[in-house]
C-alpha positions as CSV (number, residue, x, y, z in Angstrom):
1,M,-0.5,0.0,-0.2
2,I,1.1,3.4,-0.7
3,N,1.5,6.1,2.1
4,R,1.2,10.1,2.0
5,L,4.5,10.8,1.3
6,E,4.5,8.2,-1.9
7,T,1.7,9.3,-3.2
8,S,2.9,13.1,-2.5
9,L,6.5,12.0,-4.3
10,L,4.6,10.6,-7.0
11,Q,1.9,13.2,-8.2
12,A,5.0,15.8,-7.7
13,G,7.0,13.9,-10.2
14,K,4.2,13.5,-12.5
15,I,3.5,17.1,-12.3
16,L,7.2,18.0,-12.6
17,D,7.8,15.3,-16.1
18,S,4.7,16.9,-17.6
19,I,6.4,20.2,-17.0
20,K,9.8,19.0,-18.6
21,I,11.7,19.7,-15.5
22,D,14.4,17.9,-14.1
23,Y,14.0,16.6,-10.4
24,A,16.1,14.1,-7.8
25,L,14.5,13.0,-4.6
26,L,16.7,13.7,-1.8
27,G,16.3,14.8,1.9
28,G,15.1,11.7,4.4
29,L,12.8,10.1,2.1
30,A,15.7,9.4,0.1
31,A,17.6,8.7,3.1
32,N,15.6,6.0,3.9
33,L,16.0,4.0,0.4
34,Y,19.4,3.8,1.1
35,R,19.6,2.7,4.9
36,R,18.5,-0.6,6.6
37,D,16.3,0.6,9.3
38,T,13.9,3.5,8.3
39,R,12.7,6.4,9.5
40,A,10.2,9.0,10.4
41,T,9.9,11.9,8.2
42,Q,7.1,14.1,7.3
43,D,7.9,15.9,3.8
44,V,9.2,14.7,0.3
45,D,12.1,17.4,-0.7
46,L,13.3,17.0,-4.6
47,A,15.8,19.2,-5.9
48,V,14.9,21.0,-9.5
49,R,16.6,22.5,-11.9
50,A,14.9,25.5,-12.6
51,S,15.2,29.0,-13.8
52,P,13.4,31.8,-12.7
53,G,10.6,31.4,-15.0
54,D,10.6,28.0,-14.3
55,V,9.4,28.6,-10.8
56,T,6.2,30.2,-12.0
57,R,5.9,27.9,-14.4
58,I,6.1,24.9,-11.6
59,A,4.0,26.5,-9.1
60,N,1.7,27.4,-11.6
61,A,1.3,23.7,-12.3
62,F,0.5,22.3,-9.0
63,E,-1.7,25.2,-8.2
64,Q,-3.9,24.1,-10.7
65,A,-3.3,20.2,-9.6
66,G,-4.8,21.8,-6.1
67,W,-1.7,22.1,-4.4
68,T,-0.9,25.4,-2.3
69,T,2.3,27.1,-3.4
70,Q,5.0,29.1,-1.1
71,L,8.4,30.6,-2.2
72,R,10.6,30.9,0.3
73,T,14.1,32.2,-0.6
74,S,16.3,32.2,2.9
75,K,19.7,30.6,2.1
76,A,18.4,28.7,-0.6
77,E,15.0,29.0,-3.2
78,T,12.6,26.6,-2.0
79,L,9.1,26.2,-3.5
80,R,7.0,24.8,-0.5
81,L,3.9,22.7,-2.0
82,S,0.9,22.1,0.4
83,H,-2.0,20.0,-0.5
84,D,-5.0,19.1,2.5
85,D,-4.9,15.5,1.4
86,L,-0.9,14.9,0.9
87,A,2.2,14.9,2.7
88,R,4.0,18.7,2.2
89,V,6.9,18.7,-0.9
90,D,9.6,21.0,-0.9
91,L,11.2,21.9,-3.9
92,L,14.8,23.5,-3.5
93,V,15.8,25.1,-6.7
94,A,19.4,23.9,-7.7
95,G,21.6,27.3,-7.1
96,T,25.1,25.6,-7.5
97,E,27.2,23.6,-9.3
98,F,27.0,20.7,-7.0
99,E,23.2,20.8,-6.9
100,E,23.3,20.7,-10.8
101,A,25.6,18.0,-11.1
102,A,23.5,15.6,-8.0
103,I,20.2,16.2,-10.8
104,D,22.7,14.8,-13.6
105,R,24.1,12.2,-11.8
106,A,20.5,10.9,-10.1
107,V,19.3,7.1,-10.5
108,K,16.2,6.0,-11.5
109,L,13.8,4.4,-9.3
110,T,10.5,2.9,-9.8
111,I,7.6,3.3,-7.2
112,D,4.4,1.7,-8.1
113,G,5.2,1.6,-11.5
114,N,6.5,5.4,-11.8
115,E,10.2,5.7,-12.7
116,L,11.8,8.5,-10.5
117,A,14.9,10.4,-9.6
118,I,17.2,10.2,-7.0
119,V,19.9,11.7,-5.8
120,T,22.9,8.9,-5.6
121,P,24.2,7.6,-2.2
122,E,27.3,10.0,-2.7
123,D,25.4,13.4,-3.6
124,L,23.0,12.5,-0.3
125,I,25.7,12.4,1.9
126,V,27.2,15.9,0.7
127,Y,24.0,17.4,0.9
128,K,23.2,15.8,4.3
129,L,26.7,16.5,5.6
130,I,26.5,20.4,4.1
131,A,23.5,20.7,6.3
132,G,25.3,19.1,9.0
133,R,22.5,18.7,11.6
134,G,23.1,15.9,14.3
135,H,19.9,13.8,12.1
136,D,22.3,14.3,9.1
137,Y,24.6,12.7,10.4
138,E,23.2,9.7,11.3
139,A,21.8,9.5,8.2
140,V,24.6,9.6,6.8
141,A,25.9,6.7,9.3
142,A,23.0,4.5,8.4
143,I,23.8,4.9,4.9
144,I,27.7,4.1,5.6
145,D,26.7,1.0,7.7
146,A,24.1,0.1,5.2
147,G,26.7,-1.0,2.5
148,H,26.8,1.0,-0.2
149,E,29.9,1.8,-2.0
150,V,30.3,5.0,-1.8
151,D,32.6,6.9,-4.0
152,V,34.7,8.7,-1.3
153,S,37.3,11.0,-3.2
154,H,33.4,12.3,-5.3
155,V,32.5,13.5,-1.3
156,T,35.3,14.8,0.0
157,G,35.8,16.4,-3.0
158,W,32.6,18.4,-3.0
159,L,32.8,19.1,0.7
160,E,36.6,20.5,0.2
161,Q,34.9,23.2,-2.5
162,F,32.4,23.9,0.1
163,G,34.7,24.3,2.7
164,M,33.9,21.4,5.3
165,A,36.6,18.5,4.6
166,E,35.9,18.2,8.4
167,R,32.8,16.7,7.9
168,W,33.9,13.7,6.6
169,P,35.9,12.2,9.4
170,R,32.8,13.2,12.1
171,A,30.4,11.3,9.8
172,L,32.7,8.1,9.6
173,E,33.3,8.1,13.4
174,E,29.0,7.8,13.4
175,A,28.9,5.2,11.3
176,R,32.0,3.7,12.8
177,R,29.6,4.1,16.5
178,L,26.3,2.7,14.9
179,A,28.2,-0.6,13.6
180,E,29.5,-0.8,16.9
181,A,26.1,-0.2,18.5
182,G,24.5,-2.4,16.1
C-alpha cells in the first residue's frame, strides 16, 4: 500500500515530468531508501533544475493540481507545496554546480510502476553533511552502515569545495559507532 509520502512523491514527479522539469529525490525519504532501518520523515524533498521563469511555471502547474505554493528564499530558493490530502513537498531550486551535478547524476527508481529520479548515495551524503544537523550525521552513518559503495573522492571533493572537509571524518566516526552498537 502506498502511503501519503509516496503519493505526494508520485504526484510531484508526474507534475514535474509533465512540464519537463528535471528533479531528484533527496532528504529523509531518499535516506530511507539507502539505509537498513527507516526513520520517520514528514515531507518530500526534491531538487529541481529551474530558471526563475520555470519556478513560476512550476507553481502554476501545482496550483492547477490543487496544491498551495509558497516561495521561500532564505538560504536557497525553495518552493513549498501543501495539499489538504497529502504530505508537504519542498522543491529546492538547484543554485550551485553541485546541486546541478546531483540532478544530472541521479539514478532511476521505480515506485508503483512510476519511474522517479533519486540522488546517488554520494550526493545525498554531501547534501546531508552540508546541512550538518545531528540527524543528518545519523542518516549519513546509516547510509554508510548499510554497505553502499561510496565514492569517497566524490564526497570529499565536494566537501572541500564547500570548505567542509572536516565533516567527513566525523561522519565516518558516527558510522563506526553505529556499526559497533548494531
